[in-house]
C-alpha positions as CSV (number, residue, x, y, z in Angstrom):
1,X,-12.3,1.7,96.1
2,X,-11.7,4.5,94.2
3,X,-8.7,6.3,95.8
4,X,-6.8,6.5,92.8
5,X,-9.7,7.4,90.5
6,X,-8.5,9.7,87.6
7,X,-4.6,8.7,88.3
8,X,-2.3,7.1,85.7
9,X,0.4,4.9,87.7
10,X,3.9,3.7,86.2
11,X,5.2,0.4,88.0
12,X,8.5,-1.0,87.5
13,X,9.0,-4.6,88.3
14,X,5.2,-4.9,88.1
15,X,5.0,-8.4,86.4
16,X,4.9,-10.9,89.6
17,X,4.9,-10.8,93.3
18,X,4.6,-7.6,95.2
19,X,4.8,-5.5,92.0
20,X,1.9,-7.2,90.6
21,X,-0.1,-7.2,93.4
22,X,0.3,-3.3,93.8
23,X,-0.4,-3.1,90.0
24,X,-3.6,-4.8,90.5
25,X,-4.7,-2.9,93.5
26,X,-3.8,0.3,91.6
27,X,-6.1,-0.8,89.1
28,X,-8.9,-1.9,91.3
29,X,-8.7,1.6,93.0
30,X,-9.5,2.8,89.4
31,X,-6.0,4.0,88.3
32,X,-4.8,3.5,84.7
33,X,-1.4,1.3,85.1
34,X,1.5,0.8,83.0
35,X,3.9,-2.0,83.8
36,X,7.5,-2.1,82.8
37,X,9.4,-5.1,83.7
38,X,12.1,-7.3,82.1
39,X,10.0,-10.6,82.1
40,X,7.9,-9.5,78.8
41,X,5.7,-12.8,79.0
42,X,4.8,-12.0,82.9
43,X,4.2,-8.3,82.6
44,X,1.8,-9.0,79.5
45,X,0.1,-11.9,81.3
46,X,-0.3,-9.8,84.5
47,X,-1.7,-6.7,82.4
48,X,-4.2,-8.9,80.6
49,X,-5.4,-10.6,84.0
50,X,-5.8,-6.9,85.0
51,X,-7.7,-5.8,82.0
52,X,-10.0,-8.6,82.4
53,X,-11.2,-7.7,85.8
54,X,-11.1,-4.0,86.3
55,X,-9.2,-1.3,84.7
56,X,-6.9,-0.2,81.8
57,X,-3.2,-1.6,82.1
58,X,-0.7,-2.0,79.6
59,X,2.8,-3.6,79.7
60,X,6.1,-2.9,78.1
61,X,9.5,-4.6,78.4
62,X,12.6,-3.3,79.7
63,X,15.7,-3.9,81.4
64,X,15.1,-1.0,84.0
65,X,19.0,-0.7,84.6
66,X,19.3,0.4,80.9
67,X,19.1,3.9,80.0
68,X,18.0,3.6,76.4
69,X,15.5,0.8,77.3
70,X,13.9,2.8,80.1
71,X,13.5,6.1,78.2
72,X,11.9,4.0,75.1
73,X,9.7,2.1,77.7
74,X,8.4,5.3,79.6
75,X,7.6,7.2,76.0
76,X,5.8,4.3,75.2
77,X,3.9,4.2,78.3
78,X,3.3,7.9,77.9
79,X,2.1,7.6,74.4
80,X,-0.7,4.9,75.5
81,X,-1.8,6.6,78.7
82,X,-0.6,10.2,79.1
83,X,1.7,11.7,81.7
84,X,1.6,9.7,85.1
85,X,0.5,10.9,88.8
86,X,2.2,7.8,90.2
87,X,5.7,6.4,89.8
88,X,6.3,3.1,91.5
89,X,10.0,2.1,91.4
90,X,9.6,-1.4,92.5
91,X,12.0,-3.3,90.2
92,X,14.8,-4.9,92.1
93,X,16.8,-8.2,92.6
94,X,18.7,-9.5,95.5
95,X,22.2,-11.1,96.3
96,X,22.9,-13.2,99.4
97,X,26.4,-14.2,100.1
98,X,29.2,-13.9,102.0
99,X,31.0,-10.4,101.8
100,X,34.5,-11.7,100.8
101,X,33.1,-13.7,98.3
102,X,31.0,-10.9,96.4
103,X,32.5,-10.0,93.0
104,X,32.8,-6.6,91.5
105,X,30.7,-7.7,88.9
106,X,27.9,-8.7,91.3
107,X,28.3,-5.5,93.3
108,X,27.9,-3.6,90.0
109,X,24.9,-5.5,88.7
110,X,22.7,-5.4,91.8
111,X,23.4,-1.4,92.4
112,X,22.4,-1.1,88.4
113,X,19.0,-3.0,89.2
114,X,18.2,-1.7,92.7
115,X,19.8,2.0,92.6
116,X,20.3,2.9,89.1
117,X,16.9,2.0,88.0
118,X,15.1,4.1,90.3
119,X,17.3,7.1,89.1
120,X,16.5,6.3,85.5
121,X,12.9,5.6,85.7
122,X,12.5,8.7,88.2
123,X,14.4,10.9,85.6
124,X,12.5,9.8,82.5
125,X,9.1,10.1,84.5
126,X,9.5,13.0,86.6
127,X,9.5,15.8,83.9
128,X,5.9,14.8,82.8
129,X,4.6,14.4,86.4
130,X,5.9,18.0,87.2
131,X,4.4,19.5,83.9
132,X,0.8,17.8,84.7
133,X,1.0,19.1,88.3
134,X,2.9,16.9,90.2
135,X,2.4,13.5,91.9
136,X,3.5,10.7,94.0
137,X,6.7,8.6,93.8
138,X,7.2,5.3,95.8
139,X,10.3,3.3,96.0
140,X,10.7,-0.1,97.3
141,X,13.4,-0.4,100.1
142,X,13.6,-3.5,102.5
143,X,13.7,-3.8,106.4
144,X,17.3,-5.1,105.4
145,X,18.0,-1.3,104.7
146,X,17.1,-0.6,108.3
147,X,18.5,-3.6,110.1
148,X,22.2,-5.1,108.9
149,X,22.4,-9.0,108.2
150,X,25.1,-11.2,107.7
151,X,25.8,-11.9,104.1
152,X,23.6,-9.1,102.9
153,X,26.2,-6.3,102.7
154,X,25.7,-5.8,99.1
155,X,21.8,-5.9,99.2
156,X,21.6,-3.8,102.4
157,X,23.9,-1.2,100.8
158,X,21.7,-1.0,97.9
159,X,18.4,-0.5,100.2
160,X,20.0,2.0,102.2
161,X,20.6,4.3,99.2
162,X,16.8,3.9,98.5
163,X,16.1,5.5,101.5
164,X,18.1,8.5,100.8
165,X,17.1,8.6,97.1
166,X,13.5,9.0,98.4
167,X,14.3,11.7,101.0
168,X,16.6,13.7,98.6
169,X,14.0,13.6,95.8
170,X,11.5,14.7,98.4
171,X,13.6,17.8,99.4
172,X,14.8,18.7,96.1
173,X,11.1,18.9,94.2
174,X,9.6,20.7,97.4
175,X,7.1,23.2,96.1
176,X,6.5,21.4,92.5
177,X,3.9,18.9,93.7
178,X,6.0,15.9,93.9
179,X,6.0,13.6,97.0
180,X,8.5,10.8,97.3
181,X,8.6,8.1,100.0
182,X,10.0,4.7,100.3
183,X,8.6,1.5,102.0
184,X,10.4,-1.3,103.5
185,X,8.8,-4.6,103.1
186,X,9.7,-7.7,105.6
187,X,9.5,-11.2,105.1
188,X,6.9,-11.5,102.4
189,X,5.2,-14.7,101.0
190,X,6.9,-14.4,97.2
191,X,8.6,-17.2,94.9
192,X,11.8,-16.2,96.5
193,X,10.7,-16.8,99.8
194,X,9.0,-20.1,98.6
195,X,12.4,-21.6,98.0
196,X,13.9,-21.2,101.4
197,X,14.2,-24.1,103.7
198,X,11.2,-24.5,106.2
199,X,13.8,-24.3,109.0
200,X,14.7,-20.8,108.2
201,X,11.2,-19.9,107.2
202,X,10.6,-20.7,111.0
203,X,13.4,-18.4,112.1
204,X,11.7,-15.6,109.9
205,X,8.2,-16.2,111.6
206,X,9.8,-16.2,114.9
207,X,11.4,-12.6,114.2
208,X,8.0,-11.1,113.5
209,X,5.8,-10.3,116.5
210,X,2.7,-10.9,114.4
211,X,3.8,-14.4,114.2
212,X,3.4,-14.9,110.2
213,X,5.1,-13.9,106.9
214,X,3.5,-11.2,105.1
215,X,1.4,-11.4,101.9
216,X,2.1,-9.3,98.7
217,X,-1.4,-7.6,99.6
218,X,-0.1,-6.5,102.8
219,X,2.6,-4.3,100.9
220,X,0.3,-3.3,98.3
221,X,-2.2,-1.7,100.5
222,X,0.4,0.6,102.0
223,X,1.9,1.5,98.4
224,X,-1.9,2.6,97.3
225,X,-2.3,4.9,100.6
226,X,1.2,6.2,99.7
227,X,0.1,6.9,96.1
228,X,-3.2,8.3,97.0
229,X,-4.1,11.8,98.0
230,X,-4.8,10.3,101.7
231,X,-1.0,10.7,102.1
232,X,-0.8,14.0,100.6
233,X,1.2,15.2,103.9
234,X,3.4,12.0,104.0
235,X,6.8,13.0,102.3
236,X,10.4,12.0,102.6
237,X,9.1,9.0,104.9
238,X,10.9,5.4,105.1
239,X,7.9,3.3,106.2
240,X,8.3,-0.2,107.6
241,X,5.8,-2.8,106.7
242,X,7.0,-5.8,108.4
243,X,5.0,-6.9,111.3
244,X,7.6,-5.6,113.3
245,X,10.4,-7.7,112.3
246,X,12.9,-4.9,112.9
247,X,11.7,-4.6,116.7
């Protein structure tokens, strides 16, 4: 514990699931944490629970695909905690349906939530990070951005964009103290997974050499390492944390 001591972290999509687990772990590692999420009630609840057990945590509501809302929320977070050393772009959603049934509205909306949000959050938070000496940006991708899957053309495309976003940011801001990496979670036990029929879940488990679904904490551990100075020589990487599901 203490690997993030003295650091301030901004987490998008930190109200529930892997985002909440990571916000909690960041705080346990002594970071001060700000959560931005469209679910205001859940974000407030998560922040309160973190404050009750470990460290400073504040929450702000915003649709991370909206430029005005992102700018306002990031400025509020900076006013509360100062500029950030860690930016965790986690907010995202999923659409699973046959390619020929995807509507233009669905295509545009998922790209807005999964891709535009990374652009907006990073553009809003990066100047402060550079001005205070640099930091670590971590973006959530998916193993679906590594291996294509039926009925996931839309989702897979957004996660493939995440890979190149992380790599290109790493290259453009070299020499300015900024690292940027992407993490590809596998099949993780979240509320979305819990709604999947058991027969499908069994098929997921069979794809994982470790023989189990991941827990949010499994992914949070990877995020915490990348956010810390222990990963000071990891930059532009796309790291799978899926128990070997793509093997």
